[in-house]
VEXDREN-2710 file (C-alpha; in Angstrom, 1 decimal):
% VEXDREN-2710
k/r/px/py/pz
1/UNK/28.1/-17.9/42.6
2/UNK/30.4/-19.5/40.2
3/UNK/32.2/-17.9/37.5
4/UNK/30.3/-19.0/34.3
5/UNK/26.9/-17.9/36.4
6/UNK/28.8/-14.0/36.7
7/UNK/30.0/-13.8/33.4
8/UNK/26.3/-14.8/32.0
9/UNK/24.9/-12.3/34.2
10/UNK/26.9/-9.5/33.2
11/UNK/26.3/-10.6/29.3
12/UNK/22.5/-10.5/30.2
13/UNK/22.7/-7.1/31.9
14/UNK/24.8/-5.9/28.8
15/UNK/21.9/-7.3/26.8
16/UNK/19.5/-5.5/28.6
17/UNK/21.0/-2.1/28.9
18/UNK/21.6/-2.3/24.6
19/UNK/18.2/-3.3/24.2
20/UNK/17.0/-0.1/26.2
21/UNK/19.3/2.0/23.8
22/UNK/18.2/0.2/21.0
23/UNK/14.7/1.2/21.9
24/UNK/15.3/4.8/22.6
25/UNK/16.9/4.9/19.2
26/UNK/14.5/3.4/17.2
27/UNK/11.7/5.9/19.0
28/UNK/14.4/8.5/18.1
29/UNK/14.3/7.6/14.6
30/UNK/10.5/7.3/14.4
31/UNK/10.0/10.8/15.6
32/UNK/12.3/12.3/13.3
33/UNK/15.2/13.1/14.7
34/UNK/17.7/10.0/14.0
35/UNK/18.4/10.8/10.3
36/UNK/18.9/6.6/9.9
37/UNK/17.1/3.2/11.7
38/UNK/20.1/2.2/14.1
39/UNK/21.5/-0.8/12.2
40/UNK/24.6/-1.1/13.9
41/UNK/23.0/-1.4/17.4
42/UNK/20.4/-3.6/16.2
43/UNK/22.7/-6.1/14.8
44/UNK/24.6/-5.9/17.9
45/UNK/21.9/-6.5/20.1
46/UNK/20.6/-9.6/17.3
47/UNK/24.3/-11.0/17.8
48/UNK/23.9/-11.2/21.6
49/UNK/21.0/-12.8/21.8
50/UNK/22.1/-15.7/19.0
51/UNK/24.6/-16.0/21.2
52/UNK/23.1/-16.2/25.0
53/UNK/20.5/-18.6/23.2
54/UNK/23.1/-21.2/22.3
55/UNK/24.5/-21.0/26.1
56/UNK/23.2/-23.0/28.6
57/UNK/21.9/-21.3/31.5
58/UNK/21.7/-23.5/34.6
59/UNK/20.5/-20.5/37.0
60/UNK/16.8/-20.4/36.8
61/UNK/16.4/-17.1/37.7
62/UNK/19.3/-16.0/34.8
63/UNK/17.2/-18.0/32.4
64/UNK/14.1/-16.5/33.5
65/UNK/15.4/-13.0/32.9
66/UNK/17.0/-13.8/29.5
67/UNK/13.8/-15.5/28.2
68/UNK/11.8/-12.3/29.2
69/UNK/13.9/-9.9/27.6
70/UNK/14.2/-12.6/24.5
71/UNK/10.3/-11.7/24.7
72/UNK/10.6/-8.3/24.9
73/UNK/13.6/-8.0/22.2
74/UNK/11.1/-10.3/19.7
75/UNK/7.7/-8.0/20.4
76/UNK/9.6/-4.7/19.8
77/UNK/11.1/-6.2/16.6
78/UNK/7.4/-7.0/15.4
79/UNK/6.6/-3.5/16.3
80/UNK/9.6/-1.8/14.5
81/UNK/9.3/-4.2/11.6
82/UNK/5.3/-2.8/11.2
83/UNK/6.6/0.8/11.7
84/UNK/9.0/0.4/9.3
85/UNK/6.7/-1.5/6.4
86/UNK/4.1/1.5/7.0
87/UNK/7.1/4.0/6.3
88/UNK/8.0/2.2/3.3
89/UNK/4.0/2.1/2.1
90/UNK/3.6/5.8/2.8
91/UNK/0.8/4.8/5.6
92/UNK/2.5/5.8/8.8
93/UNK/0.4/7.8/10.5
94/UNK/2.9/10.2/12.2
95/UNK/4.4/10.9/9.1
96/UNK/1.0/11.8/6.8
97/UNK/0.0/13.6/9.8
98/UNK/3.6/15.8/9.8
99/UNK/2.7/16.1/6.0
100/UNK/-1.0/17.5/6.2
101/UNK/0.3/20.2/8.3
102/UNK/3.3/21.0/6.2
103/UNK/0.5/21.1/3.4
104/UNK/-1.8/23.3/5.5
105/UNK/1.4/26.0/6.1
106/UNK/2.0/26.2/2.6
107/UNK/-1.4/26.7/1.9
108/UNK/-2.2/23.6/-0.2
109/UNK/-5.2/21.4/0.2
110/UNK/-4.7/18.5/2.1
111/UNK/-4.7/15.6/-0.4
112/UNK/-6.7/12.4/0.7
113/UNK/-4.9/9.4/1.2
114/UNK/-3.5/7.7/-1.9
115/UNK/-5.4/5.0/-3.7
116/UNK/-2.3/3.1/-3.5
117/UNK/-1.9/3.2/0.4
118/UNK/-5.7/1.5/0.9
119/UNK/-5.2/-1.1/-1.4
120/UNK/-1.8/-2.1/0.6
121/UNK/-3.6/-2.1/4.0
122/UNK/-6.3/-4.2/2.7
123/UNK/-3.8/-6.9/0.8
124/UNK/-2.3/-7.1/4.4
125/UNK/-5.2/-7.7/5.6
126/UNK/-5.9/-10.4/3.3
127/UNK/-8.8/-9.0/1.4
128/UNK/-7.9/-7.4/-1.7
129/UNK/-5.7/-8.0/-4.5
130/UNK/-3.5/-5.3/-4.2
131/UNK/-4.5/-3.4/-7.2
132/UNK/-6.3/-0.2/-7.4
133/UNK/-8.9/1.3/-9.8
134/UNK/-7.6/3.4/-12.4
135/UNK/-8.2/7.2/-12.0
136/UNK/-10.2/7.4/-14.9
137/UNK/-12.2/5.1/-14.0
138/UNK/-11.1/1.9/-15.7
139/UNK/-10.5/3.8/-19.6
140/UNK/-6.7/4.0/-19.8
141/UNK/-6.0/1.6/-22.6
142/UNK/-9.1/-0.2/-22.9
143/UNK/-8.1/-2.2/-19.4
144/UNK/-10.6/-2.9/-17.1
145/UNK/-9.8/-3.2/-13.8
146/UNK/-7.6/-6.3/-12.5
147/UNK/-7.2/-7.4/-16.0
148/UNK/-3.6/-8.6/-16.6
149/UNK/-2.2/-8.7/-20.3
150/UNK/-1.7/-12.2/-21.8
151/UNK/2.2/-11.3/-21.2
152/UNK/1.7/-10.7/-17.6
153/UNK/-0.3/-14.1/-17.3
154/UNK/2.1/-16.0/-19.3
155/UNK/5.0/-15.1/-17.1
156/UNK/3.6/-15.6/-13.9
157/UNK/2.3/-19.1/-14.9
158/UNK/5.8/-20.0/-16.0
159/UNK/7.4/-18.9/-13.0
160/UNK/8.3/-21.2/-10.5
161/UNK/10.4/-20.8/-7.5
162/UNK/12.7/-23.5/-5.7
163/UNK/10.3/-24.2/-2.9
164/UNK/7.5/-24.9/-5.6
165/UNK/9.9/-27.4/-7.3
166/UNK/11.2/-29.4/-4.1
167/UNK/7.0/-29.8/-3.3
168/UNK/6.2/-30.5/-6.9
169/UNK/9.3/-33.1/-6.5
170/UNK/7.7/-34.6/-3.3
171/UNK/4.3/-34.5/-4.5
172/UNK/5.2/-36.4/-7.5
173/UNK/7.1/-39.0/-5.7
174/UNK/3.9/-39.6/-3.4
175/UNK/1.7/-39.8/-6.5
176/UNK/3.4/-42.6/-7.7
177/UNK/3.7/-44.6/-4.8
178/UNK/-0.2/-44.2/-4.9
179/UNK/-0.7/-45.0/-8.4
180/UNK/-1.1/-48.4/-7.0
181/UNK/-4.8/-50.0/-7.6
182/UNK/-7.2/-48.9/-4.4
183/UNK/-9.2/-51.4/-2.4
184/UNK/-13.1/-50.6/-3.4
185/UNK/-15.2/-48.9/-0.5
186/UNK/-17.2/-51.0/1.8
END
C-alpha cells in the first residue's frame, strides 16, 4: 500500500468516525438533551467531504467506501434539514407531543394544530398558497381570504431578482434574433 493510499485510508476512516459522531449529536439535539445543533462538527464533516472529493482516489475499494460515505452523509443531511425546517415551523411531531404532555400536566386543554402549521405543510407540498383564513371567517378589516392590498401587489410586481433580470436579458437577445421574418408553414 502506498503512502498516498494509506493517508487517504486514514482520512476516510476519520470521516467515518466524525460522521457517526455527527449523527449521534444531531439525534441528541432532536431529542432535547443537547441545547444547540452541532454546528462546528457539521462544518468539519462538510470540509472533510469537500477536501476528499477533490482528491483523486485510485484504489477502487477506497473510492467505493468514500462514495458510500458521501451518499450516507447527503441522506442524513437532507433528513436533518427537513427536521430543522419542521422545528422552525412548529410542526415537528416530537415537539408537538411534548407540548401536549406539558399542557395536560398543567391542566390546560390541548390546542388543536395551528392553522399556520397546516398551511405551511400544504405550501411545502405545493398545493396551497401558504395563507390561512382569519379566525373570524374573513371579516377582519374588510379583507377576504387570499386578498392582497394594492401596495403588496405593486411591490411584488416591481421586485425582480438578479436571476430574473439575467433571464430577461437572455430572452430579449433571443427575441431580437428571432424577429426575422419567418417562412410560412407548408
